[in-house]
N, C-alpha and C positions, 0 to 999 in steps of 0.2 A: 786340830779345833773342829768346834762342834757350833756353829753355824747355823742357827732353825734346823732350816729342811736332809741339812748334807754333815757333812763330816766337818786349810788350804792353809824372801825372806831375801844373801847379799854380799858381794863380794863385788872386786876386779883379781882380771890376774896379770898381777906383776910381770907379767916371762921377758923379761932380760932377753935382747937383740944376743946372735949369737951366728956362726958364719958356717953357709948358706950353697956351697956353690952351688953355677947352673940356675937359677930362680932370675927370671928376666920382669923386665918393666909389666907394669901391671899384671902380671902371671898371680899373685898373693893376695891374700886381704888381707887385713894387721886390726882387727878389732879391740885387737890388748891395746894397740898403739907400738907394739913389737914389731920391730923389722929383721928381716938377716941383715950382715955384714956390708955396709955396699948402696942399702935402699934404704927409704924413707917411707913414715906412712900420711899422705895425703889424701881426705877426705874415705880414707877405710882402705884405698890398696896403697900395696909397698908399689913406691918409685923408683926410678932409676935419675942418676943427678941432672938437673933441665930438665925430665922428658914434664911437661905439661895435659897434655893432650885422654881428650876421651877414653877411656877406657871398655873395653866390652865386659867388664866379670859388675856381679852384685854383690857390694858390699854385706856381710850383715843378711845374706840367705838365709841362714842359718846353725845352731854349734852342730859340733860331732855329737853321733849320739853317747859315744861316752858323760856327754855332758863338759866336755872342754870345749869354751867358749874360744878354742884361738886353735882354729881349724888350721890356716896357714902353719907353727908349728911342730917340733915333735911329740905325737899323736899323749895325753897327757890323762889317767883314766883315774871315775875314783874308787879306795876303797874304801871297803869299813870294818872299822875300828873295835867296831862291839858298844853294847849297853854302855850310855853314863850310869856311874854308881854316884845314885846320888837319896841319900839320905834323908826321907822326913819323922815328922817323931813319932813315938812312941802310941800305936789307936789310927795314924793318918794313913790311908790310901796310896800306897804310892801314882798309883797316873794320873800321868802327868804331861800336857803338849805342849805347843805355842814358845819353845826355845824361845830367844833373844838373849844375847851379851853384847860388852860393852866393848869396844877395841882393843882393848887388852887379853881379853878374852877370861877375865878376872872376878868376873860377877855374871849374875848368869838367871833369871826372869821366866818363871813357866805359867802356867795355870791345871792348875788340880784342885777340885769338889767349884766349879763354877771360879775359883779368886784366883788373885796373880800373888806366884810365894818369892821369892826371896833368896837365892845363894851367893857362896863365895870361896873364892882358894888366895890361895897365897901367890902363889905361879901356876904357867898352863898344863905343868906337869903334877902341882903337888893334885888332892881331893879335897870333892866339894863339901862344904860343911851341912849341917842340919841343915833341909830346906827349914823357908818361919813365913806364914801371911806376911803382903805387905798392904798393913792395916791401909796405907792413906789411899791405894790407890783401888782397895774392893770395895766391894758394898753390901746389905741385904739382898741384891741381885747378879746377874751375872755379871761375869766380866769375859775378856774372850781376845786371842793374838795381839801381845802387849809386843807392843817397840820402840826399844830404846837405843839413842842417835849416840854414837861410839862413843862420845864424849862423856854421855854417863849422867845428861843434865837433863835431855826431855822423854818426856814416853809419850806414846799414840797408843793407846786398846780402845778395844771396842764394849759398852755396856752396853745392858735394857736397863739402867737405872733413870730416865726420866719417865717417872711417872705419867701414866693415862689418865683420862678426865673421873673415870672411876676410879683411881687409886690402882690398878694394874698397871705390872711392869709395862717401858711401851716394847716399842721394836729398837732394836741394835744402832747406837751412833756411837761414831767417832769423837774420839775424851784423849784429851792432852795437859800429861802434869810437868810444874817443871820444878827442876830440884837445886836447891839452894847447895853456897857453896861449903854449911853445915851437913850437906846430904839428907834434910831430910826434903821430901816431897810435899806439895803447892796443894792445896783442892784441884783433883778435873775440874774441868772445865769442859762442855760440852765444844764443839765447833759445827758450829750450822753450815760453814762453808764447805765444808765437808758429805754434809749433812741433812738433808733437805728430812722435811718432819715428813711424808709421805713415801719415805725409802728404809729400808734396809741394808745398812754400811758397816765393814766390819774390815779386818785385815790392812791396815793401815800400815804401807812398807813406805818407812821417811828414808828418806839421800840425808847420808850425811852433812851433808849445807843446809838442809829441810829445809830445799824448795821445791825438791818434786816427788811427788809422793803417789804413793802407786794406791787401794783398795779392789774390795771387792762388794758388787751391793747390785742388787736389782729392780735399781731403778729405771734401767728402759723399758718393765713391764711383759719384761719375760715370767718362765716361770726358772728356769736356769740364773745361773748369777756365772758374772761377767766377771772384769779388769775393764777397772774408768781410773786414767791417771790425771792431775792435775800440777799446776806449776807458780810459783810465786818472783817475784825480780827480789825481794829480800827479805831476808828472816822476820816476820810479826807485820808483814800486810796478809794483805784479805788474801786466800787460794780464790785463784781462777775456777770456773765451775768445771764438774771431771769432767774429761769425756771420752770413749767409751777405746778401747783402743781393738781396734777393727786387723787388724793380723794377728791378734792373738789369742780371741774369743771366739769358744764355738759350743757346738750344741751344748756339751757338760757342762758343767760346772767351773771356772775356771776362779780358786778362793786362791789366800794367803800369799804373797807375792812380799818377795821383797828386791830391793832392787841397789846393785853395785855404787859404791860413791861415785867413778864416774859415770855413772849412768849408764854405763853400753850392754849393761848385762840382767837379762832381768830373772832373777827363782818363786815358781809360783807351785801350784797344789793344782790339777785334774785330776775335780773326781767323776767317778762312771756313772752317767742318773742312773744304771739297774744296778747295779753291785754294792754301789757309793762306798767300793775304794778308793783313796788316793796314791796317786804315782806324782813325783816329782821334775817334773818339765822343767824347762828356763830357752829364753829366746835372745838374742844378739843386736844389735846395733853400731853401724859405724859412728855414730858422736852420737853425743844425750839430745840433735834434736830434732829426727829423723827417724822415722817408725822403725819399732822395731820387725826383723825376720820372724821364716818363718817357725816356729816352737819346733822345738823335740823334748821327747822325755830323755828323763837320766836313767841310761837302762842300771846302768851299772850299782846307782837307788835303788829300783824299785823292785821289790821281794811280791813273785806271784804270787795269786790269794791275800798276801796283807795287805794293810794299808796304810801308804809311807805321805808322812804332812808335815806340814808346816816347816818348811823351811830357814834356814837364816847361815850366810857365811861370810865369813872370816872379813875383815878390806883387804886382805891377802888373796884374795878366794883357794885360801889349800885346805881350810875347816872348816867342813859343816857341820854343822847339829841342824837334828831333823825330830822329828815325833813317829814311833811307828809301833802295830802292834805284830812284826815279827815272829817277837817272843815266844807270841800263845800264852803272853800274862794281860792283857793290856797296852794302853796303849804307855810309852817307857818315850825315854828321850834318844836316844844315839847320836854316835858318831863317826862322819867318812872324814878322810885325808885328799887331797887331788892329787897324785905323783905320778 
């Protein structure tokens, strides 16, 4: 992600319950909603039948360092599958970042050369077709951080297409576009609920129900960028004023957030202020109404001395697409699986 002064996604883990003898009431958390056989998940903690008293554990303290947001179950780890073979037309630079996909994994959008590009495939195992520019979403200025809803009907992204009175590009703002049944994108509309005129806003990660959005912004007046969250009651209603995510934000730049469908897991990029290199991080919480716990890096996905950015995670939580320059040939799209 190329956001102004720095270089920053989704899914929940649908782990089925399995028999694990020996677990007692309140002994383990259940960030995924699943518990071992004989226990049930209540407020983020696995409870024995008939138990309702307070527990001494704190759910949502943070995921395992390998990136598995369900530390109560057998550990699963992310494994890099490799660089995604994403062809571009002849003469077009293959440098790309900011991947976002529909929930069926058959349609992907990326940013290349400051514009939004689009590609398709017939099955999740099929090769991607040659990427083409999505002219309906791009402008003569910079586009960044697209995020498509799982059903493929709504796109949120950042753009500096809004001109200043002098005619120069303005700051980055959040824009939204809807797609009709024929597959045509409507003209993008500026979302002033999420982007006041005085702030730089990008990375809008929208939940699949379109009722929660997390974005990165400089609106608190600081020199770095932090994550902010906004909610609304129904689709089409105004967004509440975005609030800083105090449990997640640090002195570094937190950018490119994506939130899982159940709103329990947050993936994002942390950019080191000194090196300007990004790493992938995540945080969890027991349900969609509580603050996120302490975040941690997804160590299996972060390559030392390279920049790993812009996570997108499938609805089942098992597939991640992200951007990385680890191949030594500029920023490309990479794929990883949780196994």
